[in-house]
N, C-alpha and C positions, 0 to 999 in steps of 0.2 A: 215600368220600373222593375216589376217582379220578373218579367221575362228576361230583362238584361242581366239580372243578378245570377240566374241559373247557369248560363255558360261560363261565367267567371268562376263560379264555385266548382264547376266540373273540371275546369282546367287548372284549378289552383294547385293540385298536387303533382302536376306534370312539369318536369324540367325541360325546357326547350333550349337547344343549342343555338348560338347566334348563327345567322345566315352565312356570314363570312367563313366560319369554321367548317360548315358542311361543304361549301364550295372548295375550300383548300384541301379537304380530305379527298373529295372526288378528283381534284386535279393531281394529287400526289399518288393515287393508286397506280396509274400506268408507269410512273417512274419506279415505284416499289417493285412492281412485277418485272420491270426491265433489269433492276439491280439484282433481284433474286435469280433471274435467268443468266445474268452475266457473271455471277459470283464464282461458279466453278471454273470458268475460263480465266478469271483474274488470278485464281490460285495457281493454275498451271502455266500462266504466262512467263514467269521468271525462268522456269525450267525449259520451256520451249525456246526462249531467247538464248539461253546458255547452249542448248543443243544446236540451235541454228548457227550461232556465231562460232562455236568451237568445234563443231562436228560437220554439219551439213555444208556450210560455206567452204571450209577447207577441202572437203571431199569433192565438191563441185569444181573448185579451183584446181585441184590435182587432176581431175579428169580433163579439164581444158588444157592444162600444162602438158599432159601426156600426148596431146595432139600437136605440140609445137616443138620447135628447136630453139633452145634458149640457154645461153651461157651465163646468165645473171647480170650481164652488162648491157648488151644491146637489147632492143625490144624483141619479144618472142616472135618467131616466124611460124605461121601455121603450115604444117606438113601432113595433116591428116593422120592416117594409120601407119605411116612409115616406121615410127618407133616400134610398134607392135610387130610389124613384118620383119624388122631387123632382129628382134629377139629370137626368132626361129632359127637363125643361123649363127647366133652369138655363142661361141664355145663357153665363155664365162657364165652366161645365163643358164646354159644346159647343165654345166657342172653345179651351179648353185641349186638348180631344181633337184638334182640327184642327191646332193648333200642335205637338202631340206627333207627329203624322204628318209635319209639315214637318221636324221635327228628325230623325226616322228616315230620311226620304228624303235630307235634306241630308248627314247623316253617312255614309250608304251611298254616295251618288254622289260626294261631294267627298273625304271622308277616305279611303275605301277605294280609290277609283280613282286619286286623286292620290298616295296612299302607294305604290300598286303601281307607278305610272309612275316616281316618283322612285327607288324601290328598284331598278328595272331599270337606270336611268341610273347610279346610284351603284355598282351591282355591278361595273361595268367602269371606273369613274373612278379615276384615280391619286390624287385628293384625297378619296377616299371617307371616310376617317377624320375629316378636318376637317369635311366637310359633315355627317356623322352627328352630330358633337358640336353643331354649330350648330343643326341641325334638332331635336335631342332636348332642347335647353335649355328650351323652353317647357313641356315635360312636368314639369320639376322645379319649376315655379312653381305656387302654389296657384290654385285656380279663382277665388277672390275677387280675387287680384292680377291675374289675366288679365282679369277684368271691369273693374277700374280702368284698366288699360292701354288696353283697347279702347274704354272709355267716353271716354277722352281723344281717341281717334282719331275716333270716330263722333259726338261731341257736335255738336249742331245749330249752335250759334253759334260756339263757340271750338274746335271739333274740328280736329284736324290734317288730316283728309282734305278737309274743305270748304275749309280755308285753302289747302291745296296746289292744289286745283282752281281756286280764284280766282287764285292766284299765276301759274299757267300759262295763264290766259285761258280756262279751262273752267268758269267760275262757273255757267253754266246747268246743269251736271251736279250741282251741290251739292244735297243732299237733307236732309230732316229724318229722318236715318237711324234714330233711336231713338224717334220719336214718330209714325211713319206705319206702320200695320199693312198688310200683313204684312212690310213692309220691315224693321221692327225685329227681327222673328224671324229673318229671313235674315241680318241684320247680326251677330246673336249667334251664329248657326251658324258664320259665318266665324271668329269668335273661338274657338269650341270646336274647329274644325278645326285652327286654328293651334296650339292646345295639344296636341291628340291626334295630330298628324301624325307626330311623332318615333317614338313606340312602334309605330305602324303600319308605318313604314318599316323599323324594326329587325326586326320579325317577318317581313316579306316578304323581307328580306335573308337572314335565317336560312333561310327556305325555299328561296331561290334558290341558296344555297351548298351545300345538301344535295342538289340535283338532280344525278344522274349525267350525265357528259359523253357517254356512248355514244349515247343517243337523239338528242341535239342534233347530234353529229358525223355520225350516220347521215343525219339530215334534210338537213344541209348538203351531204353527199356526193351526195344524190339531187337536188340543185339547188334546195332550198327557200331563199327569201330570208329576211331577218331577221324580217319580220312573220309569215310563215308558220311559221317556227320557234317564235316566241312564241305564236302562236294555237293551233297544233296540237300542240306539244310542251311548251313551258314552262308555259303556263297550266293544262293538265290536271294536270301533275305538281305544281303549286302548290295544287291543290284542298284538301288537308288543312289547310295553314296558312291558306288563305283562309277555311275554315270557322271557324277560331279567331278570325281578325281580324274577320270580319263578326259573329260572336257577341258579341265584346267590345263592338264599336261599337253593336250593337243594344241591349245592356243599358244602356250609357252614355246612349243617346238617351232612354231611359225615365226615368232618374233624374237628369237634368241639373237643377241648381238654383242653384248658387252663382254661375255666370256671369250667369244671368238676374236673380237678385235684386240683384246688384251693379250691373248696367247699367241695368235699367229697373224692377225690383221688380214685374215683370209688367204694367206700365202701358204707355201711358196707358189708363186705364179698363179695366184687366185684359185688354188686347188682346194681350199677348205672354206670357201665362201658359201653362205646360204643366201636365200633371196633377200633377207633383211640387210645383210652385209653388202650385197651387190647394189641394192638400192642406195645405201649410204655412200658407197664408193663412187657410183656414177654421178650422184647429185653433189656431194660436198668435197670430193677429192678431184674428180675429173671435170666438175662443173658442167656436166651435161644434164641440166635439170629436167628437160623434157624426157630424155631417155630414162632417167632415174624415176620420174613420175610414172612412166609406163610400167616399170618393174614394180613399183608400189601398187599400181592398180591390179596387176596380175596377182600379186601376193594377197591383196585384200579379197579379190573375188574367189581365189582358191581357198583361202582360210575360211571365208564365210560359207562357201558351198560345202566344204567338208564338215564344218561345225554343225550346220543345219541338217545335213544328211545324217550325221551321227546321232544328234539329239532326237530327231524324229524317229529314227530306227529304234533307238533304245526305249523311248517312251511308248512306241507302238508295241514293243515286246512286253513292256510292263502292263499295258492294257489287256493284252491277250492273256497274260498270267492272272 
């Protein structure tokens, strides 16, 4: 009797869980570990689905379509790389490539350089806030509206520019701005620069306002003039924001469409088309969807290659510095 009482007394203060609870806990541990491992993938699944449905699948479908001949009515006919081979001898495609180069050079030289110059001036201007609002206003207008505005300016017969030149006695300078290649392309580049100048200025202003004053004051103390301070101090410190600005304008130069279509529709005789306009015309005007898809693939590959090359080159230079 005494020996039986001792174990009971020893175990009296210990709480024991029911046997069923321990078994359930052991059974739930693998599921808990599995849920913890799967949680990160569940978070990214919606974005993966969106990218797959709206980016990867259309891209794969465009690649397939570029290897076919299809007018949108009858089933597509597989023709291999014939569309790409035909691009090499297509005068409209060659002109579009040349005009795309014009757009890249124009936006790089005009929009980036002019935006940087105006940002430097506005950075110390007492009326900077007013000027920023005025210069940013065109960016709030759609590309189609910009095209209509500048069509009224550059119109050959009733355009504001030619009328103003004749009014001040400079009628000899009046031109057929929108019907003379490549002058028509340069005229539309001016319209695009007018629209995109505001965001470029704002980005450069952000960069200028984040530059520390110590290097500038040190250069001024050493006797550097304003140009030397800008060239050797301010401009290198602006390189990160310059990478962003140039990258944005580079991408925009490849995909410009609305201003061109509104002002000239790529004419006359397809002389002012870019690759984006050629892609649209072949696909939705001529209903040569396979040929248009091949133009789209060339545009995508070239834009991606140029962007990657530029970004890698700029960041490698930043790492060296």
